[in-house]
N, C-alpha and C positions, 0 to 999 in steps of 0.2 A: 472409419465410419463403424459404428455398431450394428447398423441394421443389414441383416443379411438380404443382398441383392436378388431378385428374383431372375432367374435364367428360364427363358422359353424358347424351346427348339421346334422346328417344323419336322413333322413326322408323316410319311406317306403310307407307313405299314407298320406292322408289329415289330418286323426287325429294327426298323428305325426307333420305335418307341422304346425297346428293350435296351438298345445301346444308348439312347439318350438318357434314359433313367440311370443306368449304370454309371454314365460319365457325370451324373450330378445334377441333371436338368430338374427343375421344379414343376414345369408345367409343358405340355405339348400343345402345338396348334397343329390340327389335323386337316391336311387338304389333299387333293389329288390334281394331277395335270398341272405341274408347275410350268410347263410350255405356255400355259395360259395364265400364269402368275398365281395359281393356287385357286382351285374350284372346290366345290361341296363334295366330300367323299360320301360312298353309300352307307346305309345304316349298317349293313353288314361288315364293312370295313372298320367302322367305328366299333362295333361289338367286338370285333377280333382284337382291336387295340386295347380296348377296355378290359378285356380278359388277360391280356399280356402284361400290364403295368398297372400300378396303384396310385401314380401322381395325376393331378387335374389335367383334363383334356379340354381344349377349346375347339370347337368345330366350325370351319369356315361355312358361312352360308353366302354362296355366289355361284352362279349358273354360267357365266361367260366372262371372258376377258375383259377388262375396261371397269368403269365404275358406275355404269347405268344398271338399273335394278333388273331389266330384262323382264321375266314372267314372274311377277311377285306371287301370284296365287300358286303357281307350281313350286315356287321357292318356299312358301309358307307350308304347303303340304309336305315338301322334304323335311323342313323344320321339325313338323309334328312327328314325322316318322322317326327321326333322329331322338326327339323327346321320348318317344314311345320305347326306343331301344336302350334309354337310359342316358343320354346326353343331357348334361347339367349347365355347360358353359358354352359360349358361342363367339363368333367373330363375325362381323358384318359391317358395311359401309356403303352408302349410294349416294351419288350425286346427280343433280338434273343438268339439262343442257347448258345452264348458265353458270355451272360450277358451285352452285349452292347445295346443301344437303337435300336429299330427296326425302323429306320427312314423312310423306304419306307411306314410302316403301319401308322406312325404318319403323313406323308406328305399327304398320300391318305385321311385321315380323316379331316385333317386342310383345304384341298381343299373344302370339302363339308361344312364345317363350315363357310367358306367365313368371316373370320375376326372376328367371335365370340371369346370372351375371354375363356381362358380353363386353367385348371389345369393340370400339369403332377402329376400323383399320386405316391403312394408309392413303384411303380416299381422302383424308385431310389434308394431305400433302399436295393433292391436286384441286384443293378447293379455291374458288376466287378470293374467299376471305375467312381465314382459319378462325378469327374470333368470332365473327358472325355465325359459323357452323357451331362452335362450341355453344354459345348463347342459345342457338334454336333447339339444341339437344339437351340443354340444362333440364333436370327433372325427369329424363327419361328412365323408366324403371330398369334397373339392372345394369346400367351403363357405369362401369367402373375403370375403365382404362382407355386411353388412346395409344394406338400403336402408330408411331411416327418416326420419320427421319428427319423432320424439321424442313425438308425441301424436296421437290420432285427427284431431285438428281441424287439423293442420298444424304448420309450424315456428313459428309465432307463440307457440303453446302449449307446444311440445315443446322450445324452446330449453334450458331448464334441465336437461331430462333429457339432451339431446344432449352438452352440456358435461360433465355429471357421468360419463356413459358414456365420453366420449372420454379422461376423466382416469384411467379404469381399463385403458386399452389394454394389452394384454400380459397381463392376468390371465387365470385360467381362465374361459372362457366369453366373453371380450373380445378374443380374439386377431385377430379379423377386422376388416377395414376398415369404418369407417362412411361410407356414401355418404348425404348428406342430400337428401331430395326429398319434395315434397309441401307446396305453398303456400310454396315457397322464393322469396325475393325477393334483389335485388342487396345490399339494406341488411342482410340476414343474413350475408352473406358475412364481414365483418371479425370479428365476435365468434366465428364457427365456425372461421376460421383461427386465430385467438387461441388457441382451445381445442385446436389441433393437427389438427382436422379437414381432410382434403384429398382429398375427393371429393363431387362435387355432381351432382345428377340434375334436368334440366329437361325439361317437356313443353309446356304451353301458353305458357309464357315465351319458347319458341323460335319461337312462331308469331304473327307480327305481327296476322293477322286472326282469332285464335283457333283453334279445333280445326276449323273449316270451311275453313281455308286451311292452306298448306304451312309446313314450317319455312322460316325466312328466315336466310340466310348472316349477315347484318348483325346480327340479333338474337343468334345464337349468338356472333358475334364480340365482341358487347358483354360478354357473361359472360365469354369468354375473357380478355378484357382486364382485367376486374375481378379475375379468379382470379390472372393473371399478376402484377399489381400487388400482390396480398397476401403 
């Protein structure tokens, strides 16, 4: 394929960010506390990473483990602080108790983001109805990406769903880019590329020592090479 695939890497700090950029990452997802599956970093952490690299940064908006919005007003305040610090791209996603999208929480944050681009993250993989979620989010300002494994258990389980959703690209509710992440391995890349998917997200795969160690530029470069070969 001629389209260069987007490679997004999770970064916890400036050291991660520098290594990811050196390895060929196109974009970073900034989080803290991976024990809780990635929460919102401080504005100071964002500023330090922003000063260290020049590739796009998407900042997680999430206060607690799970997919409930928790304290929406507190999160809206934090989003405002990040905006004031220069953040321009974000990641968010909330479900209600029934597994539907928490549209009120999403709209509250989107209002603070004022048109910034954002990703709806893997909450979609826990939704009761993926298509209904997409339809309800249709037209939300700035929404340009769904980060998904296709299934709660990861890409191994979700590959058929990802391929089927990619085939619907451009249809109502399916205009956004699919970015695949969650148990993603290099051997998943060829079938996903064949399906027309051109965005990939890695976390632990970019860390030779696992989450206890930093991002490795060589590990990221290995992914970059496979994506470019596709």
